[in-house]
DRENMARRO-650112 format. One line per field, with one value per atom (N, C-alpha, C): residue number from 1; residue in three letters; atom name; x, y, z. Coordinates in steps of 0.2 Angstrom, whole numbers, m for minus. Layout:
<rs>
fivex = c(NUM_...)
pati = c(ALA_...)
ronu = c(CA_...)
east = c(X_...)
north = c(Y_...)
up = c(Z_...)
</rs>
This chain:
<rs>
fivex = c(1_1_1_2_2_2_3_3_3_4_4_4_5_5_5_6_6_6_7_7_7_8_8_8_9_9_9_10_10_10_11_11_11_12_12_12_13_13_13_14_14_14_15_15_15_16_16_16_17_17_17_18_18_18_19_19_19_20_20_20_21_21_21_22_22_22_23_23_23_24_24_24_25_25_25_26_26_26_27_27_27_28_28_28_29_29_29_30_30_30_31_31_31_32_32_32_33_33_33_34_34_34_35_35_35_36_36_36_37_37_37_38_38_38_39_39_39_40_40_40_41_41_41_42_42_42_43_43_43_44_44_44_45_45_45_46_46_46_47_47_47_48_48_48_49_49_49_50_50_50_51_51_51_52_52_52_53_53_53_54_54_54_55_55_55_56_56_56_57_57_57_58_58_58_59_59_59_60_60_60_61_61_61_62_62_62_63_63_63_64_64_64_65_65_65_66_66_66_67_67_67_68_68_68_69_69_69_70_70_70_71_71_71_72_72_72_73_73_73_74_74_74_75_75_75_76_76_76_77_77_77_78_78_78_79_79_79_80_80_80_81_81_81_82_82_82_83_83_83_84_84_84_85_85_85_86_86_86_87_87_87_88_88_88_89_89_89_90_90_90_91_91_91_92_92_92_93_93_93_94_94_94_95_95_95_96_96_96_97_97_97_98_98_98_99_99_99_100_100_100_101_101_101_102_102_102_103_103_103_104_104_104_105_105_105_106_106_106_107_107_107_108_108_108_109_109_109_110_110_110_111_111_111_112_112_112_113_113_113_114_114_114_115_115_115_116_116_116_117_117_117_118_118_118_119_119_119_120_120_120_121_121_121_122_122_122_123_123_123_124_124_124_125_125_125_126_126_126_127_127_127_128_128_128_129_129_129_130_130_130_131_131_131_132_132_132_133_133_133_134_134_134_135_135_135_136_136_136_137_137_137_138_138_138_139_139_139_140_140_140_141_141_141_142_142_142_143_143_143_144_144_144_145_145_145_146_146_146_147_147_147_148_148_148_149_149_149_150_150_150_151_151_151_152_152_152_153_153_153_154_154_154_155_155_155_156_156_156_157_157_157_158_158_158_159_159_159_160_160_160_161_161_161_162_162_162_163_163_163_164_164_164_165_165_165_166_166_166_167_167_167_168_168_168_169_169_169_170_170_170_171_171_171_172_172_172_173_173_173_174_174_174_175_175_175_176_176_176_177_177_177_178_178_178_179_179_179_180_180_180_181_181_181_182_182_182_183_183_183_184_184_184_185_185_185_186_186_186_187_187_187_188_188_188_189_189_189_190_190_190_191_191_191_192_192_192_193_193_193_194_194_194_195_195_195_196_196_196_197_197_197_198_198_198_199_199_199_200_200_200_201_201_201_202_202_202_203_203_203_204_204_204_205_205_205_206_206_206_207_207_207_208_208_208_209_209_209_210_210_210_211_211_211_212_212_212_213_213_213_214_214_214_215_215_215_216_216_216_217_217_217_218_218_218_219_219_219_220_220_220_221_221_221)
pati = c(MET_MET_MET_SER_SER_SER_ARG_ARG_ARG_ILE_ILE_ILE_ARG_ARG_ARG_ASP_ASP_ASP_TYR_TYR_TYR_PHE_PHE_PHE_LYS_LYS_LYS_GLU_GLU_GLU_ILE_ILE_ILE_LEU_LEU_LEU_ASN_ASN_ASN_THR_THR_THR_GLN_GLN_GLN_SER_SER_SER_PRO_PRO_PRO_ALA_ALA_ALA_MET_MET_MET_PRO_PRO_PRO_VAL_VAL_VAL_ARG_ARG_ARG_ILE_ILE_ILE_ILE_ILE_ILE_ILE_ILE_ILE_GLY_GLY_GLY_LEU_LEU_LEU_ALA_ALA_ALA_VAL_VAL_VAL_SER_SER_SER_VAL_VAL_VAL_LEU_LEU_LEU_GLY_GLY_GLY_PHE_PHE_PHE_LEU_LEU_LEU_TRP_TRP_TRP_LEU_LEU_LEU_PRO_PRO_PRO_PHE_PHE_PHE_GLY_GLY_GLY_MET_MET_MET_LEU_LEU_LEU_GLY_GLY_GLY_LEU_LEU_LEU_LEU_LEU_LEU_ILE_ILE_ILE_LEU_LEU_LEU_ILE_ILE_ILE_TRP_TRP_TRP_ILE_ILE_ILE_VAL_VAL_VAL_TYR_TYR_TYR_VAL_VAL_VAL_THR_THR_THR_LYS_LYS_LYS_THR_THR_THR_PRO_PRO_PRO_GLU_GLU_GLU_ILE_ILE_ILE_SER_SER_SER_GLU_GLU_GLU_LEU_LEU_LEU_SER_SER_SER_SER_SER_SER_ALA_ALA_ALA_GLY_GLY_GLY_SER_SER_SER_THR_THR_THR_ASP_ASP_ASP_ILE_ILE_ILE_PHE_PHE_PHE_VAL_VAL_VAL_PRO_PRO_PRO_MET_MET_MET_ASP_ASP_ASP_GLY_GLY_GLY_LEU_LEU_LEU_VAL_VAL_VAL_THR_THR_THR_SER_SER_SER_ILE_ILE_ILE_GLU_GLU_GLU_THR_THR_THR_THR_THR_THR_PRO_PRO_PRO_ALA_ALA_ALA_LYS_LYS_LYS_LYS_LYS_LYS_ILE_ILE_ILE_ILE_ILE_ILE_ARG_ARG_ARG_ILE_ILE_ILE_ALA_ALA_ALA_GLN_GLN_GLN_GLN_GLN_GLN_ILE_ILE_ILE_HIS_HIS_HIS_SER_SER_SER_ASN_ASN_ASN_LYS_LYS_LYS_LEU_LEU_LEU_ILE_ILE_ILE_LEU_LEU_LEU_MET_MET_MET_PRO_PRO_PRO_CYS_CYS_CYS_HIS_HIS_HIS_GLY_GLY_GLY_LYS_LYS_LYS_ILE_ILE_ILE_ASP_ASP_ASP_ILE_ILE_ILE_ASN_ASN_ASN_LEU_LEU_LEU_PHE_PHE_PHE_ILE_ILE_ILE_ASP_ASP_ASP_GLY_GLY_GLY_LEU_LEU_LEU_PHE_PHE_PHE_LEU_LEU_LEU_PRO_PRO_PRO_ALA_ALA_ALA_ASP_ASP_ASP_ILE_ILE_ILE_SER_SER_SER_ASN_ASN_ASN_ALA_ALA_ALA_SER_SER_SER_ARG_ARG_ARG_LEU_LEU_LEU_ASN_ASN_ASN_ALA_ALA_ALA_ARG_ARG_ARG_ARG_ARG_ARG_GLU_GLU_GLU_ILE_ILE_ILE_SER_SER_SER_VAL_VAL_VAL_ILE_ILE_ILE_GLN_GLN_GLN_ASP_ASP_ASP_VAL_VAL_VAL_ILE_ILE_ILE_PRO_PRO_PRO_ASN_ASN_ASN_VAL_VAL_VAL_PRO_PRO_PRO_ASN_ASN_ASN_ALA_ALA_ALA_GLN_GLN_GLN_ASN_ASN_ASN_ASN_ASN_ASN_VAL_VAL_VAL_SER_SER_SER_LEU_LEU_LEU_VAL_VAL_VAL_ILE_ILE_ILE_TRP_TRP_TRP_GLY_GLY_GLY_ARG_ARG_ARG_PRO_PRO_PRO_PHE_PHE_PHE_ALA_ALA_ALA_ARG_ARG_ARG_TYR_TYR_TYR_LEU_LEU_LEU_ALA_ALA_ALA_SER_SER_SER_PRO_PRO_PRO_ILE_ILE_ILE_SER_SER_SER_GLU_GLU_GLU_GLY_GLY_GLY_ARG_ARG_ARG_ALA_ALA_ALA_ILE_ILE_ILE_LYS_LYS_LYS_ALA_ALA_ALA_GLY_GLY_GLY_VAL_VAL_VAL_PRO_PRO_PRO_ILE_ILE_ILE_ALA_ALA_ALA_ILE_ILE_ILE_SER_SER_SER_LEU_LEU_LEU_LEU_LEU_LEU_HIS_HIS_HIS_GLY_GLY_GLY_ASP_ASP_ASP_LEU_LEU_LEU_ASP_ASP_ASP_ILE_ILE_ILE_ILE_ILE_ILE_LEU_LEU_LEU_PRO_PRO_PRO_SER_SER_SER_ASN_ASN_ASN_TYR_TYR_TYR_GLU_GLU_GLU_ILE_ILE_ILE_LEU_LEU_LEU_VAL_VAL_VAL_ASN_ASN_ASN_LEU_LEU_LEU_GLY_GLY_GLY_GLU_GLU_GLU_TYR_TYR_TYR_CYS_CYS_CYS_ILE_ILE_ILE_ALA_ALA_ALA_SER_SER_SER_LYS_LYS_LYS_THR_THR_THR_VAL_VAL_VAL_LEU_LEU_LEU_ALA_ALA_ALA_LYS_LYS_LYS_GLN_GLN_GLN_PRO_PRO_PRO)
ronu = c(N_CA_C_N_CA_C_N_CA_C_N_CA_C_N_CA_C_N_CA_C_N_CA_C_N_CA_C_N_CA_C_N_CA_C_N_CA_C_N_CA_C_N_CA_C_N_CA_C_N_CA_C_N_CA_C_N_CA_C_N_CA_C_N_CA_C_N_CA_C_N_CA_C_N_CA_C_N_CA_C_N_CA_C_N_CA_C_N_CA_C_N_CA_C_N_CA_C_N_CA_C_N_CA_C_N_CA_C_N_CA_C_N_CA_C_N_CA_C_N_CA_C_N_CA_C_N_CA_C_N_CA_C_N_CA_C_N_CA_C_N_CA_C_N_CA_C_N_CA_C_N_CA_C_N_CA_C_N_CA_C_N_CA_C_N_CA_C_N_CA_C_N_CA_C_N_CA_C_N_CA_C_N_CA_C_N_CA_C_N_CA_C_N_CA_C_N_CA_C_N_CA_C_N_CA_C_N_CA_C_N_CA_C_N_CA_C_N_CA_C_N_CA_C_N_CA_C_N_CA_C_N_CA_C_N_CA_C_N_CA_C_N_CA_C_N_CA_C_N_CA_C_N_CA_C_N_CA_C_N_CA_C_N_CA_C_N_CA_C_N_CA_C_N_CA_C_N_CA_C_N_CA_C_N_CA_C_N_CA_C_N_CA_C_N_CA_C_N_CA_C_N_CA_C_N_CA_C_N_CA_C_N_CA_C_N_CA_C_N_CA_C_N_CA_C_N_CA_C_N_CA_C_N_CA_C_N_CA_C_N_CA_C_N_CA_C_N_CA_C_N_CA_C_N_CA_C_N_CA_C_N_CA_C_N_CA_C_N_CA_C_N_CA_C_N_CA_C_N_CA_C_N_CA_C_N_CA_C_N_CA_C_N_CA_C_N_CA_C_N_CA_C_N_CA_C_N_CA_C_N_CA_C_N_CA_C_N_CA_C_N_CA_C_N_CA_C_N_CA_C_N_CA_C_N_CA_C_N_CA_C_N_CA_C_N_CA_C_N_CA_C_N_CA_C_N_CA_C_N_CA_C_N_CA_C_N_CA_C_N_CA_C_N_CA_C_N_CA_C_N_CA_C_N_CA_C_N_CA_C_N_CA_C_N_CA_C_N_CA_C_N_CA_C_N_CA_C_N_CA_C_N_CA_C_N_CA_C_N_CA_C_N_CA_C_N_CA_C_N_CA_C_N_CA_C_N_CA_C_N_CA_C_N_CA_C_N_CA_C_N_CA_C_N_CA_C_N_CA_C_N_CA_C_N_CA_C_N_CA_C_N_CA_C_N_CA_C_N_CA_C_N_CA_C_N_CA_C_N_CA_C_N_CA_C_N_CA_C_N_CA_C_N_CA_C_N_CA_C_N_CA_C_N_CA_C_N_CA_C_N_CA_C_N_CA_C_N_CA_C_N_CA_C_N_CA_C_N_CA_C_N_CA_C_N_CA_C_N_CA_C_N_CA_C_N_CA_C_N_CA_C_N_CA_C_N_CA_C_N_CA_C_N_CA_C_N_CA_C_N_CA_C_N_CA_C_N_CA_C_N_CA_C_N_CA_C_N_CA_C_N_CA_C_N_CA_C_N_CA_C_N_CA_C_N_CA_C_N_CA_C_N_CA_C_N_CA_C_N_CA_C_N_CA_C_N_CA_C_N_CA_C_N_CA_C_N_CA_C_N_CA_C_N_CA_C_N_CA_C_N_CA_C_N_CA_C_N_CA_C_N_CA_C)
east = c(4_m1_4_10_14_19_20_22_17_11_6_6_5_5_12_17_23_24_21_21_17_11_6_8_10_14_21_25_29_27_20_15_15_12_10_15_21_25_28_26_25_32_36_44_47_44_48_48_53_55_50_47_45_36_33_27_26_27_22_20_25_24_19_21_15_10_6_1_m3_4_0_m2_2_1_m5_m6_m12_m19_m18_m24_m26_m21_m21_m23_m21_m26_m33_m34_m41_m46_m44_m47_m48_m39_m40_m45_m44_m49_m56_m58_m65_m68_m63_m64_m65_m59_m59_m55_m58_m52_m46_m47_m38_m33_m36_m32_m30_m34_m33_m29_m29_m24_m18_m17_m11_m6_m12_m9_m8_m10_m10_m2_0_6_11_11_15_16_11_10_16_13_18_25_28_34_37_32_34_38_32_31_39_40_46_53_54_61_60_55_58_55_56_56_64_60_66_70_77_79_82_81_83_91_92_100_102_106_110_113_114_118_126_127_133_139_144_149_155_154_160_155_149_146_148_149_152_160_163_170_169_174_174_174_172_171_164_163_158_155_149_145_142_142_137_131_128_120_116_117_113_114_112_113_114_118_118_126_128_134_140_145_151_153_152_152_159_161_165_169_177_180_184_184_189_193_198_204_206_205_210_213_217_221_217_210_207_201_198_193_192_188_188_179_178_171_170_163_163_155_155_147_144_139_135_129_127_121_117_110_105_103_101_100_92_88_79_78_81_79_81_85_88_83_86_81_83_77_78_81_79_81_87_89_95_96_103_104_108_108_114_118_124_131_136_133_137_134_136_133_135_129_132_125_125_119_120_114_113_114_119_121_117_117_114_109_103_100_96_97_93_93_88_86_88_90_94_92_86_83_88_86_91_87_92_90_88_88_87_90_98_100_102_104_107_113_116_123_127_128_132_134_130_131_136_142_147_144_146_145_138_134_127_125_130_130_128_133_132_126_122_118_111_111_104_103_95_92_96_96_101_99_98_99_105_107_114_113_116_113_122_124_130_130_133_133_139_139_144_145_149_151_152_150_152_158_163_170_172_175_179_186_187_188_198_197_207_206_203_206_206_215_217_215_214_213_208_205_198_196_194_190_182_178_171_164_167_160_162_155_152_147_148_142_139_133_129_126_126_124_120_112_108_107_109_105_102_97_92_94_91_90_84_84_78_71_74_69_67_73_75_74_67_65_62_61_60_64_68_74_70_67_65_67_69_71_65_64_59_62_70_74_76_75_76_83_85_95_95_101_101_100_98_96_100_101_107_104_107_104_109_109_112_112_117_120_114_111_108_100_99_91_90_85_82_82_85_86_82_84_80_79_74_73_74_75_78_75_69_66_68_68_67_74_78_87_91_94_96_104_110_115_116_120_121_130_132_139_142_145_147_155_155_160_163_171_174_181_183_190_195_200_204_209_210_213_209_203_199_204_201_205_198_197_191_192_187_187_182_180_176_179_177_180_175_179_175_171_166_160_158_160_158_149_146_138_139_137_137_129_128_123_123_119_117_117_122_124_126_129_133_139_139_146_150_155_159_162_160_164_171_171_179_179_187_187_194_196_201_208_213_219_222)
north = c(m6_0_6_6_11_13_9_8_13_9_13_20_22_29_33_30_34_34_30_31_37_38_43_50_48_55_58_53_54_58_54_58_65_65_74_79_77_80_85_92_98_102_98_100_99_93_87_91_91_94_91_84_81_82_87_88_89_95_97_91_87_80_76_75_70_73_80_82_80_83_81_75_69_63_60_64_62_63_70_72_68_67_63_54_52_47_46_52_53_55_57_59_50_47_42_37_36_33_32_39_42_40_40_38_31_27_20_17_13_10_7_5_1_7_13_16_21_20_23_19_13_8_8_9_11_17_21_29_27_24_25_19_14_11_16_20_26_30_32_37_33_27_23_23_22_22_29_33_41_42_41_41_39_31_27_31_34_36_42_47_52_53_47_47_49_54_58_52_51_46_48_42_43_42_49_50_51_46_49_55_58_63_64_67_65_66_61_61_66_71_74_81_82_87_94_99_104_104_100_101_103_104_105_98_92_85_87_84_85_78_76_71_71_64_64_66_70_73_69_65_60_52_48_41_41_36_36_32_32_29_34_34_38_37_40_41_43_49_53_56_58_63_66_73_75_81_82_88_91_97_103_107_111_116_120_121_126_122_116_114_106_101_95_93_91_89_82_79_72_72_68_66_60_61_55_53_48_47_42_45_42_33_30_22_23_21_19_18_15_11_17_21_24_33_35_40_47_49_56_62_62_68_69_77_79_83_81_83_87_92_95_91_93_90_93_98_100_107_108_113_121_123_132_134_138_143_142_142_142_149_150_157_157_152_155_148_148_142_146_141_146_140_139_135_137_135_136_132_135_130_128_122_120_112_110_103_96_90_85_80_80_75_69_64_58_59_57_59_58_54_51_54_60_64_71_70_76_82_86_92_92_87_87_89_89_92_101_104_111_114_110_110_109_104_102_107_106_110_109_113_110_116_113_119_120_125_126_130_125_127_127_135_136_136_133_131_137_142_144_139_134_128_135_131_134_132_137_134_134_131_128_133_138_143_141_134_132_128_129_126_132_134_140_140_146_147_141_140_135_139_134_135_132_137_135_134_136_136_128_126_121_120_118_119_114_112_106_108_104_106_99_99_94_94_91_91_87_88_83_78_75_68_68_64_62_62_58_56_59_62_67_75_75_83_88_85_87_91_96_97_103_102_108_107_114_117_121_120_125_129_129_133_138_144_151_153_157_159_164_161_165_160_155_151_147_146_143_134_129_124_117_113_108_103_100_93_90_86_80_80_89_90_90_90_88_95_97_104_105_99_98_91_91_83_83_77_76_69_70_64_63_60_52_48_50_48_51_57_62_61_68_67_73_73_79_78_85_86_90_88_92_94_102_104_106_106_108_111_115_118_112_115_109_106_110_107_102_99_93_89_82_77_72_69_63_58_55_49_44_47_42_37_32_30_27_27_29_22_23_14_13_19_14_19_13_17_20_25_31_32_32_34_41_46_52_53_58_60_55_49_43_42_42_42_48_48_55_56_60_63_65_70_73_76_79_84_86_92_96_92_91_87_90)
up = c(m1_m1_1_4_5_m2_m6_m11_m19_m18_m21_m21_m13_m11_m13_m12_m15_m21_m27_m33_m35_m32_m34_m32_m27_m23_m28_m31_m36_m42_m45_m51_m48_m43_m42_m40_m39_m39_m43_m40_m44_m45_m42_m42_m48_m51_m54_m60_m65_m72_m78_m75_m79_m77_m73_m72_m78_m83_m89_m93_m94_m99_m95_m90_m87_m88_m87_m88_m93_m98_m106_m107_m105_m106_m102_m97_m92_m95_m99_m101_m108_m111_m119_m118_m111_m108_m109_m104_m103_m108_m115_m121_m125_m125_m129_m123_m119_m114_m117_m116_m119_m126_m130_m137_m137_m135_m136_m131_m128_m123_m122_m128_m129_m130_m133_m133_m128_m124_m116_m113_m113_m111_m113_m119_m121_m118_m118_m117_m109_m105_m98_m97_m100_m100_m102_m107_m109_m102_m99_m96_m89_m86_m82_m82_m90_m92_m91_m92_m90_m84_m81_m72_m69_m72_m71_m72_m79_m81_m80_m75_m73_m65_m62_m54_m51_m47_m45_m39_m42_m37_m30_m27_m19_m17_m16_m16_m7_m6_1_3_7_9_3_m2_m6_0_m1_4_2_m5_m6_m7_m6_m8_m4_m7_m5_m6_m8_m10_m19_m20_m30_m33_m30_m34_m39_m45_m48_m51_m49_m48_m57_m57_m66_m64_m71_m69_m72_m75_m80_m79_m78_m80_m87_m88_m96_m97_m104_m105_m109_m106_m108_m114_m120_m125_m130_m125_m127_m122_m122_m119_m123_m120_m125_m121_m122_m117_m121_m119_m125_m120_m120_m117_m112_m115_m111_m106_m109_m106_m106_m103_m105_m106_m110_m112_m111_m109_m106_m111_m114_m119_m113_m112_m110_m113_m116_m119_m115_m115_m112_m115_m111_m112_m112_m116_m116_m110_m105_m99_m93_m96_m90_m89_m83_m79_m84_m85_m90_m88_m80_m77_m76_m77_m75_m69_m65_m59_m57_m54_m51_m51_m53_m53_m47_m42_m37_m35_m29_m26_m29_m29_m34_m37_m42_m43_m51_m53_m59_m63_m67_m69_m77_m81_m89_m88_m91_m91_m100_m104_m111_m116_m120_m126_m132_m136_m142_m148_m152_m158_m162_m166_m169_m173_m174_m180_m175_m177_m171_m177_m178_m182_m178_m180_m176_m176_m169_m166_m170_m174_m177_m183_m184_m191_m188_m191_m189_m187_m182_m179_m179_m177_m174_m167_m162_m157_m157_m164_m164_m167_m170_m176_m173_m169_m165_m160_m160_m153_m149_m142_m137_m131_m125_m118_m115_m114_m111_m104_m99_m92_m91_m88_m84_m78_m74_m66_m62_m59_m55_m48_m48_m42_m35_m31_m23_m22_m20_m21_m12_m10_m5_m3_2_4_5_7_8_m1_m6_m12_m16_m17_m19_m28_m32_m38_m41_m38_m39_m46_m52_m57_m56_m56_m52_m60_m65_m69_m73_m72_m75_m79_m85_m92_m92_m94_m96_m103_m108_m114_m115_m114_m117_m123_m128_m135_m138_m142_m145_m149_m152_m156_m160_m164_m167_m163_m159_m155_m147_m147_m140_m141_m140_m142_m138_m132_m125_m121_m121_m116_m112_m107_m102_m97_m93_m87_m84_m78_m75_m70_m70_m65_m68_m62_m66_m63_m68_m67_m61_m59_m53_m46_m47_m40_m39_m30_m28_m29_m31_m30_m26_m22_m20_m25_m26_m28_m28_m35_m33_m33_m34_m39_m43_m45_m52_m56_m62_m66_m72_m73_m81_m85_m89_m92_m99_m102_m109_m111_m114_m117_m126_m129_m126_m124_m131_m131_m133_m128_m130_m126_m128_m126_m121_m117_m113_m114_m114_m115_m108_m102_m96_m101_m97_m98_m93_m92_m85_m87_m83_m84_m85_m89_m88_m83_m77_m70_m69_m70_m67_m69_m64_m67_m67_m74_m75_m72_m70_m65_m69_m74_m77_m84_m87_m92_m99_m103_m112_m111_m111_m111_m104_m100_m92_m93_m88_m88_m81_m79_m73_m72_m65_m62_m60_m60_m59_m50_m49_m41_m37_m39_m38_m40_m46_m50_m51_m48_m46_m54_m56_m63_m64_m60_m59_m53_m51_m45_m48_m43_m44_m40_m43_m41_m34)
</rs>
């Protein structure tokens, strides 16, 4: 009984970035069920799947929260690690069964949160990450006073694919947020680039499957 109560509590969680899509699908289920019951049952299964892949994960107190460690913001597979003199870029690809919420990678403040319109090309097309529609979120990380010369800008670029066209975030710019709090959603099968300063040490490997706010992505040496 408690599981059913928790399930409906999660469905009605107004703080979740997934709430708009849940409302839209819920209304569609009602209409389809009124027109023809089998359509309504199919829509109900889709709604159950949406709630499952957008459920806010239960995260215990982050052991490194408050430090300069960066946690993985999205469940998925590490498909690319790029290092330049100025920055490091780690790309994570969603899996069909993975959670679609984007979580805050560290304690900090949302500096920029904007959507840039574009195409929805497959990820294997050259320059797709620049041509495709994307949401860019810039975070000013909280810096511990005893970490000298800490570079504290972390950027998330959530970009779409042919089946990932919903890149939403209800978080306003200037808001201070703790690590592990949901800040955006990407449906259905999208990619996310995490851009870090060049002085960070990457702790994940190519091909590794990561869990949001549990896997440590990088840290200051």
